C-alpha positions in Angstrom: 0.0 0.2 0.2 1.2 3.4 -0.9 1.5 6.3 1.5 -1.2 8.1 -0.1 -3.6 4.8 0.5 -2.4 5.0 4.1 -3.2 8.3 4.4 -6.6 7.8 3.1 -7.2 5.0 5.4 -6.7 7.2 8.4 -9.1 9.4 6.9 -11.8 7.0 6.5 -14.7 6.6 8.8 -16.5 3.1 9.9 -19.8 2.8 8.6 -22.6 0.3 10.0 -22.3 0.0 13.6 -19.2 1.7 14.1 -19.9 5.6 13.7 -18.2 8.5 14.1 -18.2 10.3 17.5 -16.9 13.3 17.1 -14.3 15.7 15.2 -10.7 14.9 14.6 -8.8 16.3 17.4 -4.9 16.7 17.6 -2.9 17.3 20.6 0.3 19.3 21.2 2.8 18.4 23.9 5.6 20.7 23.8 7.3 20.7 20.8 6.2 17.3 19.9 3.0 16.8 17.7 1.3 13.6 18.4 -2.0 12.4 16.1 -4.8 9.8 16.9 -3.3 8.1 14.0 0.4 7.8 14.7 1.6 4.3 14.9 0.3 2.6 17.8 3.5 0.5 17.9 5.7 3.7 18.8 3.2 5.2 21.0 1.8 2.2 23.0 4.6 -0.5 22.8 4.9 -1.0 26.5 1.1 -1.5 27.4 0.7 -3.8 24.6 3.9 -6.0 25.4 2.3 -6.2 29.0 -1.1 -6.9 28.1 0.3 -10.2 25.8 2.5 -11.2 28.8 -0.6 -11.5 31.1 -2.5 -13.6 28.5 0.3 -15.8 27.9 0.9 -16.1 31.6 -3.0 -17.0 32.2 -4.1 -13.7 33.4 -7.0 -12.8 31.5 -7.2 -9.0 31.7 -10.8 -7.5 32.9 -10.1 -3.6 31.8 -7.9 -2.7 29.1 -7.7 0.7 30.5 -4.9 -0.2 33.0 -2.8 -0.7 30.6 -3.3 2.9 28.6 0.1 5.1 29.1 -0.6 8.8 29.9 -0.6 11.4 28.8 -3.9 11.4 26.9 -2.6 12.4 23.5 -1.4 9.2 22.9 -4.3 7.3 24.7 -6.3 6.7 21.7 -3.5 5.1 19.6 -2.4 3.0 22.2 -5.9 1.9 22.6 -6.1 1.3 19.0 -3.0 -0.9 19.3 -4.4 -2.8 22.5 -7.6 -3.5 21.0 -5.6 -5.0 18.0 -3.3 -7.4 20.2 -6.3 -8.2 22.5 -8.5 -9.4 19.0 -5.3 -11.7 18.1 -5.2 -13.4 21.6 -9.0 -14.0 21.8 -9.5 -14.9 18.3 -6.6 -17.1 17.6 -5.4 -18.1 20.8 -8.0 -18.5 23.5 -11.0 -19.1 21.5 -12.8 -16.2 23.1 -13.6 -13.8 20.4 -14.8 -10.4 20.5 -16.4 -8.4 17.7 -14.8 -4.8 17.2 -18.4 -3.3 17.2 -18.2 -4.4 21.0 -14.9 -2.8 21.7 -16.4 0.4 20.5 -19.3 0.1 22.7 -17.0 -0.6 25.5 -14.8 2.1 24.7 -16.6 5.0 22.9 -13.1 7.1 22.7 -12.1 4.7 19.6 -14.9 6.7 17.8 -13.4 10.2 18.6 -11.6 10.0 15.5 -11.9 7.7 12.2 -10.9 4.1 12.8 -8.0 3.2 10.5 -9.3 0.4 7.7 -6.3 -1.8 9.1 -8.1 -2.4 12.6 -11.1 -3.5 10.5 -8.9 -5.8 8.3 -7.4 -7.3 11.3 -10.9 -8.4 12.3 -11.8 -9.7 9.1 -8.8 -11.8 9.0 -9.1 -13.1 12.4 -12.6 -14.1 11.7 -11.6 -15.8 8.6 -8.9 -17.6 10.5 -11.4 -18.8 12.9 -13.1 -20.6 9.9 -16.0 -18.2 9.8 -17.9 -18.0 6.5 -16.9 -14.4 6.2 -16.7 -12.7 2.7 -14.9 -9.5 1.5 -18.2 -8.4 0.0 -19.7 -8.4 3.5 -17.0 -5.7 4.8 -17.0 -3.6 1.5 -21.0 -3.3 2.0 -20.9 -2.6 5.6 -18.2 -0.4 5.4 -18.3 1.3 2.2 -16.2 4.7 3.5 -13.3 2.0 4.0 -14.1 0.0 0.7 -11.3 1.2 -1.5 -8.7 1.1 1.3 -10.0 -2.5 2.2 -9.7 -3.7 -0.9 -5.9 -2.6 -1.4 -5.1 -4.3 2.0 -6.8 -7.5 0.5 -5.3 -7.3 -2.4 -1.8 -6.4 -1.2 -1.9 -9.1 1.8 -4.3 -11.3 1.0 -4.2 -12.4 -2.6 -7.6 -11.3 -3.1 -9.2 -13.5 -0.2 -7.7 -16.9 0.2 -9.7 -19.4 2.1 -7.8 -18.6 5.4 -6.0 -15.2 6.9 -3.3 -15.7 8.8 0.0 -14.0 9.4 3.6 -15.5 9.3 4.3 -14.3 12.6 0.9 -16.0 14.3 1.2 -19.2 12.4 4.7 -20.4 12.7 5.8 -20.2 9.1 9.1 -18.2 10.5 10.5 -21.5 12.1 11.4 -22.7 9.0 14.8 -21.2 7.4 17.0 -22.2 4.8 19.7 -25.0 5.5 17.3 -26.3 7.8 16.4 -30.1 7.3 12.5 -31.0 7.2 11.8 -34.6 7.3 13.3 -36.0 4.2 13.6 -32.6 2.6 16.9 -30.0 2.6 15.6 -26.4 2.5 18.2 -24.9 -0.2 16.4 -21.6 -0.9 13.3 -19.4 0.0 11.6 -19.0 -3.6 8.5 -17.1 -2.5 7.0 -15.6 0.4 3.2 -13.8 1.1 0.9 -13.5 3.7 -0.4 -17.0 3.8 2.5 -19.3 2.8 6.1 -19.5 2.2 7.5 -21.7 -0.8 11.2 -23.1 -0.7 13.4 -24.9 -3.1 14.1 -28.0 -1.5 16.2 -31.2 -2.4 14.6 -34.6 -1.5 17.3 -37.0 -0.4 15.6 -40.3 -0.7 14.6 -39.3 -4.4 17.5 -36.9 -5.4 15.4 -34.3 -6.7 14.7 -30.8 -6.7 11.2 -29.8 -5.1 9.2 -27.1 -4.2 8.0 -26.8 -0.5 4.5 -24.8 -0.2 4.3 -24.2 3.6 0.6 -22.7 4.4 -2.0 -23.0 7.2 -3.5 -26.3 7.1 -7.0 -25.2 5.8 -8.8 -25.7 2.3 -8.6 -28.2 -0.2 -5.8 -27.3 -2.5 -3.9 -30.6 -2.2 -7.0 -32.6 -2.9 -7.7 -30.5 -5.6 -4.2 -30.7 -7.6 -3.9 -34.5 -6.7 -6.7 -35.1 -9.1 -4.8 -32.9 -12.0 -2.3 -34.5 -14.1 -1.6 -32.3 -16.8 1.5 -31.0 -18.5 0.4 -27.4 -17.9 -0.9 -27.7 -14.1 1.9 -27.8 -11.5 1.8 -31.2 -10.1 1.6 -32.1 -6.8 3.4 -35.1 -5.5 3.0 -35.4 -1.7 2.1 -33.7 1.4 3.0 -33.7 5.0 0.5 -32.3 8.0 1.7 -30.8 11.1 -0.9 -31.1 13.5 0.7 -29.7 16.2 1.3 -26.3 14.2 -1.8 -26.7 12.1 0.4 -26.2 9.1 0.6 -28.4 5.9 3.6 -29.2 3.7 3.1 -29.5 0.2 5.6 -31.3 -2.1 5.4 -29.8 -5.4 6.9 -29.8 -8.9 10.0 -27.2 -9.1 9.1 -24.5 -11.8 12.0 -22.3 -11.8 11.3 -19.8 -14.6 9.7 -17.4 -12.5 5.9 -16.3 -13.1 3.9 -14.0 -15.8 3.3 -11.3 -13.9 7.3 -10.8 -13.9 6.9 -11.2 -18.0 4.0 -8.5 -18.0 6.2 -6.0 -16.1 9.1 -6.7 -18.7 6.4 -6.0 -21.5 5.6 -2.7 -19.9 9.0 -1.6 -19.9 9.6 -3.0 -23.5 8.7 -0.9 -26.6 5.9 -2.7 -28.7 8.3 -2.9 -31.8 11.0 -4.8 -29.8 8.6 -7.5 -28.3 8.7 -11.2 -29.5 9.2 -14.5 -28.5 12.4 -13.7 -27.2 11.1 -11.6 -24.5 9.5 -14.5 -23.0 12.4 -16.1 -22.5 14.7 -13.2 -21.4 12.1 -12.6 -18.4 13.0 -16.3 -17.3 16.4 -16.0 -18.0 16.5 -12.8 -15.7 14.7 -14.9 -12.9 17.3 -17.5 -13.2 20.0 -15.1 -13.0 18.4 -13.3 -9.9 18.1 -16.6 -8.0 22.0 -17.8 -9.0 20.7 -20.8 -11.4 22.8 -21.8 -14.3 21.2 -20.4 -17.9 19.7 -22.9 -19.8 20.8 -24.4 -22.8 18.9 -23.6 -26.2 16.6 -26.3 -27.3 14.4 -26.7 -29.9 11.2 -25.4 -27.9 13.3 -22.5 -27.1 14.0 -21.7 -30.6 10.5 -22.1 -31.5 9.6 -19.9 -29.0 12.3 -17.2 -29.9 11.0 -17.3 -33.6 7.4 -16.4 -32.6 6.1 -12.9 -32.8 4.7 -11.2 -29.7 1.0 -12.1 -30.4 1.7 -15.7 -31.4 3.7 -16.0 -28.4 0.5 -14.8 -26.2 -1.5 -17.3 -28.2 1.0 -20.0 -27.8 0.7 -19.6 -23.8 -2.9 -19.0 -24.2 -3.5 -22.5 -26.0 -1.8 -24.2 -23.2 -3.5 -22.6 -20.5 -7.0 -22.7 -22.1 -6.3 -26.7 -22.5 -5.6 -26.7 -18.7 -8.6 -25.2 -17.8 -10.6 -27.7 -20.1 -8.6 -30.6 -18.3 -9.5 -29.3 -15.0 -13.3 -28.4 -15.7 -13.5 -32.3 -16.9 -12.2 -33.1 -13.7 -15.0 -31.0 -12.0 -12.6 -28.0 -10.7 -12.5 -24.4 -11.7 -9.6 -22.3 -10.9 -11.5 -18.7 -9.8 -8.3 -16.8 -9.5 -6.5 -16.8 -12.9 -4.2 -14.0 -13.0 -0.3 -13.6 -14.0 1.0 -14.5 -10.5 -0.4 -17.6 -10.7 1.1 -18.8 -13.8 4.6 -20.5 -13.4 7.1 -20.7 -15.9 9.2 -23.6 -17.1 13.1 -22.9 -18.3 11.7 -23.3 -22.0 8.7 -20.8 -21.3 6.1 -23.5 -20.9 3.2 -22.1 -18.8 1.8 -24.0 -15.9 -1.3 -23.3 -13.8 -0.4 -23.0 -10.0 -2.3 -21.6 -6.6 -5.5 -23.5 -6.5 -6.3 -22.3 -3.1 -9.3 -20.5 -3.9 -10.4 -23.1 -6.4 -13.9 -24.6 -6.5 -14.4 -28.6 -6.4 -17.6 -28.3 -8.5 -17.8 -26.9 -12.2 -21.0 -25.2 -11.3 -20.9 -24.3 -7.8 -23.7 -22.0 -5.9 -22.4 -21.8 -2.4 -20.7 -18.9 -0.4 -17.5 -20.1 -1.4 -18.0 -18.1 -4.9 -17.7 -15.0 -2.8 -14.0 -15.3 -1.5 -11.2 -16.1 -3.6 -10.1 -14.4 -6.8 -8.4 -11.0 -7.9 -10.8 -8.2 -8.8 -8.5 -7.1 -11.4 -9.3 -10.3 -13.5 -12.5 -11.6 -12.3 -15.5 -12.1 -14.6 -18.8 -10.2 -14.2 -20.6 -12.8 -12.7 -18.2 -13.2 -9.9 -18.0 -9.5 -9.7 -21.7 -9.5 -9.3 -21.9 -12.3 -6.8 -19.3 -10.2 -4.8 -20.5 -7.0 -5.1 -24.4 -8.2 -4.1 -23.0 -10.6 -1.4 -25.1 -13.8 -2.4 -23.6 -17.1 -3.6 -22.6 -17.2 -7.4 -23.5 -19.4 -10.1 -20.0 -19.7 -11.8 -18.6 -22.4 -14.5 -15.5 -22.8 -16.7 -16.3 -19.8 -19.0 -15.8 -17.6 -15.6 -12.3 -18.7 -15.8 -12.1 -18.2 -19.6 -12.8 -14.4 -19.0 -10.4 -14.2 -16.5 -7.6 -16.0 -18.7 -8.9 -13.5 -21.5 -7.9 -10.5 -19.1 -4.6 -11.8 -18.3 -3.8 -12.4 -21.9 -4.7 -9.1 -23.2 -2.6 -7.7 -20.3 0.1 -9.8 -21.4 -0.5 -9.0 -24.9 -0.4 -5.0 -24.7 1.4 -4.1 -20.9 -2.5 -3.1 -19.6 -5.8 -4.7 -19.2 -8.5 -4.2 -21.5 -10.9 -1.7 -19.3 -11.0 1.8 -19.0 -10.0 3.2 -15.9 -8.1 -0.1 -15.1 -4.7 0.4 -16.6 -1.9 -1.4 -15.0 -2.9 -0.7 -11.5 -1.5 -3.3 -9.5 -4.4 -2.6 -7.0 -7.9 -3.2 -8.7 -11.1 -0.9 -7.7 -13.8 -2.7 -5.3 -15.9 -5.4 -6.8 -18.8 -2.9 -7.5 -16.7 -0.6 -9.7 -14.9 -3.3 -11.4 -18.4 -4.3 -12.4 -19.3 -1.0 -13.6 -16.3 -0.9 -15.8 -16.7 -4.6 -17.4 -20.3 -3.4 -18.3 -19.0 -1.0 -20.3 -17.3 -3.7 -22.6 -13.5 -3.6 -23.9 -12.1 0.0 -24.1 -12.1 1.0 -27.7 -8.9 2.6 -26.9 -7.5 -0.6 -25.7 -8.5 -2.3 -28.9 -6.7 0.5 -30.9 -3.2 -0.1 -28.8 -3.2 -3.6 -29.9 0.3 -4.5 -31.4 0.4 -3.7 -35.4 1.2 -7.2 -35.9 -1.4 -8.7 -33.7 -3.7 -11.0 -36.2 -7.6 -10.4 -36.7 -8.1 -13.8 -35.3 -6.4 -13.2 -32.1 -8.1 -10.0 -31.4 -11.1 -11.6 -32.0 -10.7 -14.6 -29.7 -9.5 -12.3 -26.9 -12.5 -10.0 -27.6 -15.2 -13.1 -27.4 -13.6 -14.4 -24.2 -14.3 -10.8 -22.8 -18.0 -11.0 -23.6 -19.9 -9.6 -20.7 -22.5 -12.3 -21.4 -21.2 -16.1 -20.4 -23.5 -17.4 -23.3 -21.4 -15.2 -25.8 -17.9 -16.6 -24.7 -16.1 -19.9 -25.7 -18.1 -22.5 -24.0 -14.8 -24.5 -23.1 -11.2 -24.6 -22.6 -10.7 -26.9 -25.5 -12.7 -24.9 -28.2 -10.6 -21.7 -27.1 -7.4 -23.9 -27.2 -8.3 -24.6 -30.6 -8.7 -21.0 -31.7 -5.5 -20.1 -30.4 -4.2 -22.9 -32.4 -5.7 -21.1 -35.5 -4.1 -18.1 -34.2 -0.5 -19.7 -34.4 -1.1 -21.1 -37.8 -0.8 -18.3 -40.4 -2.3 -20.4 -43.1 -5.6 -21.0 -41.3 -6.0 -17.8 -39.5 -5.7 -16.0 -42.9 -8.8 -18.3 -44.1 -10.6 -17.5 -41.1 -10.1 -13.8 -40.7 -9.1 -12.4 -44.1 -7.7 -8.6 -44.1 -10.4 -6.3 -44.7 -9.1 -5.2 -48.0 -9.1 -8.7 -49.2 -11.7 -9.8 -52.1 -12.6 -12.8 -49.6 -14.1 -10.6 -47.3 -17.2 -9.5 -49.4 -17.5 -12.4 -52.0 -19.9 -14.1 -49.2 -22.4 -11.0 -50.7 -22.7 -13.4 -54.3 -23.1 -17.1 -52.8 -26.2 -17.8 -54.5 -24.9 -16.2 -58.1 -21.5 -17.7 -57.6 -23.5 -21.2 -56.9 -25.4 -21.2 -59.9 -22.5 -19.7 -62.1 -20.5 -22.5 -61.2 -23.3 -25.3 -61.8 -25.0 -23.7 -64.9 -21.9 -22.6 -67.0 -20.0 -26.1 -67.0 -23.4 -27.9 -67.6 -24.8 -25.9 -70.6 -21.4 -26.3 -72.2 -21.3 -29.8 -71.8 -25.1 -30.3 -72.9 -24.0 -28.1 -76.0 -21.1 -30.4 -76.6 -23.4 -33.7 -76.1 -26.3 -32.0 -78.6 -23.6 -31.0 -81.4 -21.6 -34.5 -81.1 -24.8 -36.5 -81.1 -26.3 -34.4 -84.0 -23.2 -34.9 -86.4 -23.1 -38.9 -85.4 -26.3 -39.8 -85.0 -29.2 -37.3 -85.8 -27.7 -36.3 -89.1 -28.5 -39.8 -90.3 -32.3 -39.3 -89.6 -35.1 -38.3 -91.1 -35.8 -34.1 -91.0 -39.3 -34.9 -89.1 -37.4 -37.2 -86.5 -34.7 -34.6 -86.1 -37.2 -32.1 -85.1 -39.0 -34.1 -82.8 -35.8 -35.1 -81.0 -34.5 -31.5 -80.8 -37.5 -30.6 -79.3 -37.3 -33.5 -76.9 -33.4 -32.2 -76.2 -34.7 -29.0 -75.3 -37.6 -30.2 -73.1 -35.0 -32.3 -70.9 -32.8 -29.6 -70.8 -35.4 -27.2 -69.6 -36.9 -29.7 -66.7 -33.5 -30.5 -65.4 -32.3 -27.2 -65.3 -35.6 -26.1 -63.1 -35.4 -29.1 -61.3 -31.6 -29.2 -60.7 -31.6 -25.2 -59.4 -34.7 -26.1 -57.2 -33.0 -29.0 -55.4 -29.3 -27.4 -55.3 -30.9 -24.4 -53.9 -32.7 -26.0 -51.1 -30.1 -28.7 -50.2 -27.5 -26.2 -50.1 -29.7 -23.1 -48.3 -27.8 -23.5 -44.8 -24.2 -22.8 -46.7 -26.1 -19.9 -48.4 -28.2 -18.0 -45.8 -26.3 -18.7 -42.4 -22.7 -16.8 -43.3 -25.0 -14.0 -44.8 -26.6 -13.9 -41.7 -23.8 -14.0 -39.5 -22.3 -10.8 -41.4 -25.4 -9.0 -41.1 -25.6 -9.6 -37.0 -27.9 -12.5 -36.7 -27.1 -14.9 -34.0 -27.8 -18.7 -34.4 -27.4 -21.9 -32.1 -24.5 -24.2 -31.9 -26.5 -26.9 -33.8 -27.5 -24.6 -36.5 -24.0 -23.4 -36.9 -22.6 -26.8 -36.9 -25.3 -28.1 -39.7 -24.2 -24.9 -41.7 -20.3 -25.8 -41.4 -21.2 -29.2 -43.0 -23.6 -27.9 -45.7 -20.9 -25.4 -46.5 -18.1 -27.5 -46.8 -20.2 -30.3 -49.0 -21.9 -27.5 -50.9 -20.0 -28.5 -54.3 -20.5 -32.2 -53.6 -23.9 -31.6 -53.1 -24.6 -29.9 -56.0 -22.8 -32.2 -58.3 -24.4 -35.0 -56.8 -27.8 -33.3 -58.1 -26.5 -32.6 -61.4 -24.9 -36.2 -61.6 -28.2 -37.5 -61.2 -29.6 -35.3 -64.0 -27.4 -36.5 -66.0 -28.2 -39.9 -65.5 -31.8 -39.3 -66.0 -31.1 -37.7 -69.3 -29.1 -40.5 -70.5 -32.0 -42.9 -69.7 -34.5 -40.2 -71.2 -32.7 -39.6 -74.6 -32.1 -43.0 -75.9 -35.8 -43.9 -75.1 -37.0 -40.9 -77.3 -34.5 -42.1 -79.9 -36.2 -45.5 -79.7 -40.0 -44.1 -79.9 -39.1 -41.3 -82.2 -36.6 -43.1 -84.7 -37.2 -46.6 -84.3 -34.0 -47.2 -82.5 -30.5 -46.5 -84.0 -27.4 -48.7 -84.7 -25.6 -50.4 -81.7 -22.4 -48.4 -82.8 -24.5 -44.9 -82.3 -25.1 -46.3 -79.0 -21.7 -46.5 -77.8 -21.1 -42.8 -79.3 -24.2 -41.6 -77.3 -23.0 -43.5 -74.2 -19.1 -42.0 -74.5 -20.5 -38.5 -75.1 -22.8 -38.8 -72.1 -19.7 -39.8 -69.9 -17.7 -37.1 -71.2 -20.3 -34.5 -70.6 -21.0 -36.2 -67.1 -17.4 -35.9 -66.0 -17.3 -32.0 -67.0 -20.3 -31.4 -65.6 -19.4 -33.0 -62.4 -15.5 -32.2 -61.6 -15.7 -28.6 -62.8 -18.4 -27.3 -60.7 -17.2 -29.6 -57.8 -13.7 -27.6 -57.6 -15.2 -24.2 -58.0 -17.8 -24.3 -55.7 -15.6 -26.2 -53.0 -12.8 -23.6 -53.2 -14.9 -20.7 -53.0 -16.7 -22.5 -49.8 -13.8 -23.3 -48.4 -11.9 -19.9 -49.0 -14.9 -17.7 -48.5 -18.0 -19.2 -46.8 -16.7 -21.7 -44.4 -14.3 -19.3 -42.5 -16.8 -17.2 -41.7 -18.9 -19.9 -40.0 -15.4 -20.7 -37.9 -15.1 -17.3 -37.0 -18.4 -16.8 -35.5 -19.0 -20.2 -34.1 -16.9 -22.9 -32.0 -14.7 -25.5 -33.5 -15.7 -29.1 -32.7 -14.0 -32.2 -33.2 -16.4 -33.3 -35.6 -15.6 -30.6 -38.2 -12.1 -32.6 -38.3 -14.1 -35.4 -39.5 -15.6 -33.3 -42.2 -12.4 -31.9 -43.3 -10.8 -35.2 -43.9 -13.6 -36.5 -45.5 -14.0 -33.5 -47.9 -10.1 -34.3 -48.5 -10.9 -37.8 -49.8 -13.8 -36.8 -51.9 -11.8 -34.0 -53.8 -9.3 -36.8 -54.7 -11.9 -38.9 -56.2 -13.2 -35.9 -58.0 -9.8 -35.3 -59.5 -9.6 -38.4 -61.0 -12.8 -37.7 -62.7 -11.5 -34.3 -63.9 -8.5 -36.2 -65.3 -10.9 -38.5 -67.1 -12.3 -36.2 -69.1 -9.1 -35.7 -72.2 -9.0 -39.4 -71.4 -12.6 -40.2 -72.4 -12.4 -37.9 -75.5 -9.2 -39.5 -76.7 -11.3 -42.8 -76.5 -14.1 -41.5 -78.2 -11.8 -40.0 -81.0 -10.7 -43.5 -81.5 -14.0 -45.0 -81.8 -15.2 -42.3 -84.2 -12.1 -43.5 -86.7 -11.9 -42.1 -90.0 -15.6 -42.5 -91.1 -16.7 -39.5 -89.2 -16.5 -35.9 -90.6 -13.7 -33.4 -90.2 -15.8 -31.2 -88.1 -16.5 -34.1 -85.6 -13.0 -35.0 -85.4 -11.7 -31.1 -84.6 -14.5 -31.0 -82.1 -13.1 -34.2 -80.3 -9.5 -33.0 -80.7 -10.9 -29.6 -79.3 -12.4 -31.5 -76.3 -9.3 -33.2 -75.5 -7.3 -29.9 -75.9 -9.3 -28.1 -73.4 -9.4 -31.1 -71.3 -6.0 -31.2 -70.3 -5.8 -27.2 -70.0 -8.7 -27.8 -67.7 -7.2 -30.4 -65.8 -4.4 -28.5 -65.1 -6.4 -25.4 -63.7 -8.4 -28.2 -61.4 -5.3 -29.8 -60.5 -4.2 -26.3 -59.3 -7.5 -25.7 -57.3 -7.3 -29.3 -55.8 -3.5 -28.0 -54.6 -5.1 -25.0 -52.8 -8.3 -26.7 -51.4 -5.9 -29.5 -50.0 -3.5 -26.8 -48.4 -6.7 -25.1 -47.0 -8.2 -28.4 -45.3 -5.0 -29.4 -43.9 -4.6 -26.0 -42.3 -7.8 -26.0 -41.1 -7.9 -29.9 -39.8 -4.5 -28.8 -37.8 -6.6 -26.8 -35.9 -10.2 -28.6 -35.3 -8.8 -31.4 -34.5 -6.6 -30.2 -31.9 -7.3 -32.5 -28.8 -4.5 -31.6 -26.4 -2.1 -28.5 -26.3 1.5 -29.8 -27.4 3.5 -30.6 -24.5 7.5 -30.7 -24.3 
C-alpha cells in the first residue's frame, strides 16, 4: 500500500455499527506533535507487551484502561494497538472472540477519530482464520467508506481473499529457515513468500530431486484438488505433510524455476512494442534464473521455436496451453477462479503451468458462499464480481475462468488491461466499481493499442473471451485452445480472418450467384457439346422430321433438368447460403445450426454435383428412350457414341463445378462460420472426408481428356472432319482444364490441412 493509500485509510470513518463520535482532534505536547492516527506500535508498545504477557501467563485482563499510558494525547492510538493485540489473543489463541463493535461500545473514545481501515482488516482476517464464513463483500458493503482501503489491503496481503487469513508471525511459518532439514527435505532457498505461505526450493534426499515445498495453514482443499489433476500445464503435487501440532501443511510440489507471468507482464511494460517478440518471454525467464543464481538454460528446439514467434503469437502459444489446462480441470470438476499472471509459473523453456488452486472450487457449477471469496478483482468475470458486490452466492462455470484468462492474456499482449480506468494498476477497484467497468465492455482505446502485428484472429478470440454475457464466450477451454491454435497457424488464421481489403471479405454477398454460375456454366457447355456431337454422328442420319422431334425432346429435357436442378441445389445448400450471410448481418444462431451450416458449406460442391450427376443419368436414360420411340432405334455403334459423349459431358458437369464451388466455400464461406462459432472435433472428420472426396473428383477431371481420346478412336476416319476437330478440341481443353483443376485441388488440399490442424486439436503440445 502506498503512502497515499495509508493516508486515505486514516481519514476513513467506519460505517455500520461503528459510527463517528466526534471531530478529529490533535494534541500538542511541548514541541512534539501527536496524532490519534500515529503508529500505535510506537506510542503504546509497553502497554501492548504487558497485555500480551498477561494473556500468556494465564491472567485474563478485565479492563484494558489499566494498560494505557499517559498523557491523553497518545491514549487513543495505544488503545487501537491494544484492541488489535487483544483481538489476536482472543480470536487466535484463547477461543474467546470479541467483535470490533463491542470494543467501540466499551471504549467510546475509539470513535473520537476515524478508525483505521487496518483495524477493520484485522478483524476480517481473524474471523476468517477462525473458520467463519465471512466474505470480502460483507465488509465492503458494511463499510463503504473504507471499501477502497480495505480492497487495497486485501489485494496486497491476502491475494484477493484466500480461504484462510493468517500472518507469518502467528502461524509458525518463521520457524522454517534456509539450511534446515525438514523430514526428507533439505531447504536450499526461499523462492516465494506471501501473507499465507512460504515456498522453498528443497532437495528431496531419498529421491535425489529438486522440489518446491509450500508451507501454509492447514485449511482448504488445494492438495486434494491438485492431486486430481495430472496435466503438463498444471503444477503437479507429489505429496503432502501435515503438522498437526502447528496446524500447518507442507505441499511437495513440482519445482518450476522460470518465474511467473507477472514478471513477464512487467517486462512487457518496460519494452517498446516494436521490440517485443518471443525472445522477451525467454529473457524474463533467464533474468529470473540469474537473480536466483541458477545456471542459464541451454538452447533447445522449443526455446528456438518460442524465440522465433512474434509477440502476439507468443501470447497465443501460452493461451493455447492454459486453455487446454482449464478444459482438463473442468473435466475433473475443478474451477480455478483465480487466473492471474502471478498464478502462472514458467519452465525454463517458457511452458506455462497453472498454480495456486487455493480458491478453486471442486464443482464446475457452484452456488455456495465460497464463490464470494477468492479470486483477484482485477481479473474477475462479471458474474463473479456481481456475486461479490451483491454478497450473494455465485453460479460460476468454466466460462468465468475463460474470462479471467482473456483479461490476463490481453494484459500480457499489451501491458495493460482491456478496460477503461483499470490500466496497469497493481491494485484493483472494489468489486462494484470493477463490475461497472466490465459492463462498459472492452475499451475501444485498448483495442486501438493492440500491436500492429496482432492477427485479426487473436483480437477476435480475446474479445469473444471478454464478452459480458457468459453465453457469448467460448463454452469450453478446448474450443478456446483450438482458436489459439488457429492464431498460431498463419495459413488457417488468414483463411478464417481475412484482411478487410481482401476480396474474400466481400465475396459472401454473391454466394447464390456464384453457386448457380459454377453449376450452370459448365453444364450447358457440356450439354451443347453432347448435342453437337450426337447431331453430327446420329441425328444427321435420321429424317428431318425425326430430327425436329428429337431437338424438341432435347430442349424439353434441358429445361426440366435446369429448373429441377436449380430448385434442388438451392434447397439442399440453403444453410451454406443463408447462415454466413446472416452472421455478417448480425444475426445469431444456435450451436447446432452453426454446426449444420458448417457441414453444408463444406459439402456444398459435392451436394450440387450429386444433383447434377443424377440429372445427367436421367437424361442418359430419357434420350435413348426418345430415340427408340421416335426413330425406331439406332445402330449399336451409335449407342456407343451416345454413351461415350454422355460420359464425357457428365465428367465435365461433375468435376469442374465441384472444384469451383469447393474452393469458394472453403476460402470464403466456411471461414465465416469458424470465426463466429466454435470448432468441434466433428469438424475435423468433415474436413478429412472432404479431402478424400476431392481426390476422387480429381480422378474424374483427369478422365475428361482420356474419355475424349477414347471417343476419338471410336469415331475413326469415317466421321467428318468437323467431328474429329470437335473431339480434338475437347481433348485440348480437357488437358488445360485439368491443369487448372489440379491447381484448385492443391489449394483446397492446403486449406483443408491448415483447418484440420486447428479443429482436430485435442491436447496442447507438451514438451
